[in-house]
N, C-alpha and C positions, 0 to 999 in steps of 0.2 A: 500687278500694276493697277488693275481696276480697283482692288481693295484699298490701295493707298489713296487713289483719287477719291474714293467714297469717304474715307476717314477725313481727308483734308476738307472736303465740302461740308461734312457734318460738323467738324470742329469749328470752322469759321462761322457757319450759320448759327450754331448753338450759342456761341459767345457773343456774336454781333447781333443776336436776335432781340435784344432788349435795350431799351433806352427809357429815360425817366425825366420827369419834370417836377416842379414844386407841387407836391401832392395836395397842398391847400387849394389849388386852383381846380380841383376835381379831375385832374388828369391822371390816368392810370399808367402802369407800366406798359410800354409799347413793345410787343414781341411778335415774332412769327407764330408763336404757339398760344396766342390768345386772340380775342376779337377786336382789340383796341386799334383804332386808326388815328393818324395825325389829323389835326384840324385843317380846314382849308387854308392854304397859303402858309402852312407851318413847315419848318425845316428840321431835319434830324441829321446829325453828323457824329459818327463814332470813330475813335482813333485806332483801336485795336480790336481784333487782329486784322479786319478786312478793310478798314478805312472806307466805310460805306456812307453814302449820302442818300436820303429819302426826302420826298416832297409831297405834301398834301395837295393834290390837284383839286379835289372837292371834298366835302365832308364824308363821302362814301368811297373815295378812290385815292390811292397814293401809289407813287412810282419811285423806283430807286435803282442804284447800281453800286458796285463795289470797285474801288480803285485798286485794291489788292490784286484782283484778277485782271483788271484792265492793264495794269503795268506788265502783266505776263502775256499781253496780246490775246486775252480771252474775253470776248464780249459777254456781258451778263446783264440781267435785269431782274428787278424785284417788283412785284405787283401785289396789292392788297385791296380787296373790295368788300365793303360792308353789305351783306345780303339782306338782312332784315333784323328788326328788333321786336320781340314779343314779350311784354311785361318786363320781368327782370332778367331776361335772357337776350343775348346779342350773338349773331352768327356771322362769321366773315370767311372769305376765301383768300388764301395766301399762296403765292407762287414765287420761287426763286429758281432761275434757269441760267446756266452758263454753257456756252458753245466754244469748243476749242477747234479752230479751223485747222486744216491740214498743215502740219509743220514738218519740214525736212530737217533731219538731224544727220548732217553729212550727206553723202551720195547714196547710201545704201539703206537708209531707214527713215520712215515718216510715220506720223501719228495724227489722229483727229478724234474728237469725242464730243458728247453732249451729256449733260447731267441736269436733272430737274428734281426739285422737291416742292410739292404742292399739296394742298388739302383744305379741309373745312374744320374750323374750331368754333365751338359755342362756349360763351362765358355766362355764368350765372352769378347774380349778386344777392346773396341771402341777407347780408348786413351791409351797412355803409362802409365798412372797412375791409370786407372780405370778398374776394372773387374766386370762383371755382371754374376751371377750364377743362374741357374734354373735346376730343375730336379724332380725326383720322387723317394721316398724311401718306402720300405715295411718293416713293423715291425711285427714279429710273436713271440708269447709267449705261452708256454705250461708248466703247472705246475700240478704235480701229488701229492696228499696227501693221505696217507693211515693210518687209525687208527683202533685200536682194542677196542671194547666196550664190557663189560661183558654181558650186556642185549641184545644189537643189533648185536653183533658179528663183522664181518669185514665191515669196512666203507671205501669206496674209492671215492675221489673227483678228477675230471679231469677238470681243468680250461684252457680255450683256448681263446686267443685274436689274432685278425687278423686286421691289420690297414695299410692303404696307406696314405702317406702324400706328399704334394707338397712342394718343396724347392725353396725359393726365397731369394737372397742375393746379396751383393756387397762387394768389397774391394776397398778402396781409399788410395793410397799411397801419403802422404803429403810431405815426404822427404825420404832420405836414412835411417832415424832412426825412423820415425813415420808412423803409418798406422792406419786406421779406418776400421772396418769391421762389418757387421751385417747380420743376416739371420733369417728367420722365417719358421717354419714347420707348414703347414696348413692341418688339417685333411680332406681327401677326401672321405674316406670310412672306416668304423670301425664296427667290429662285435665281439661278445663274445659268448662263449658257455660254459655251465656248465653241466657236467654229473656226477651223483652220484649213487653209488651202496651201498645199506644198506642191508646186509644179502642177501636174494634172490630177493629183490625188486630193481627196476631200475627206475631212474628219470632223465629226460633230459630237460634242459632249454637252449634256445638260443635267441638272439636278438641283437639289435644295442648296441654297446658299448658307451652308452650315456656319460660316463665320458669324452671321448675325444672330444665331440662336442664343449665344451668350453675350453678344456685344450690344447690350442695351445702352442707351444714352440717357444720362440724368444730369440735371443742373440745379444747383441751389445757390442763392446769392443774397447778400445784404446790400442795400442801396442807400446812399446818403445824397440828398439833393440840395443844391444851392441855386435855386431859381433855374437858369438855363444850363448850369454846369452840374454834372452828375458823376459820382464816383461809385463803382461797383466792386465789391469783394466777393468772389465766387469760387465754387468748386465744381468742376466738370467731371462726370464719371463716364468712362467708356469701358464697358465690360467690368473687369476687375481693377482697372486703372483709374486713379483719381488725380486730377490735375488742378492745382489752385491757380487762380489768375486775378488780375486787377484790370478793370476796364474803365475808360473815360468817355463820356458822351456830352454832346451839346444839343439842346433842343430849344428852338425859339420860334416865335410867331411874329 
């Protein structure tokens, strides 16, 4: 179950992590995996898959949320902060967190959890049309399941996943209307723990989260911009699986 939650979070974040504007206005691709921030008082809205909205509070801070998770009664928030600019490099901190409150599924089962993806990414601008991105992200997931069994009594499962990934990517602006971007998330360290309580007994298991050793995440997309309206044609790679997609964004000031 924890692995499924992890995939859902990564899938929605990767696809909804980018939005674009008319590149002739010197605006870059906006992504969780680069350093670009919205301008002050600028809005961003994407339709698929997470129906997220973000707002530029100041030139160095933006906040947002995802309606996709809110409709499932899962509070969530997005934060991005520009840390500093040195020469042709810019460094920002990004964080996306969702919290699933305790939910009862019938009278014998309940669940709750928290998932967070956050990290620091630096962008380097060697030419006027090319940006290179590199950084490190930390993913943390915690899921609690509680059940009641007539013969065993109270059963409590605690699933915990901890993972660090490296971020490598680029953005190539081919004109004021077309851009190409790609990034890959490379697992650096991953660990999982499972703790269960059955009645008065206690069992604890831990070890490497081997699922992630092959499950790298990669994304490549071509973007067409019409001022505030943007259309993206992309391909998302999860391990050995490739998923094509189309995304729509609006960005206005």
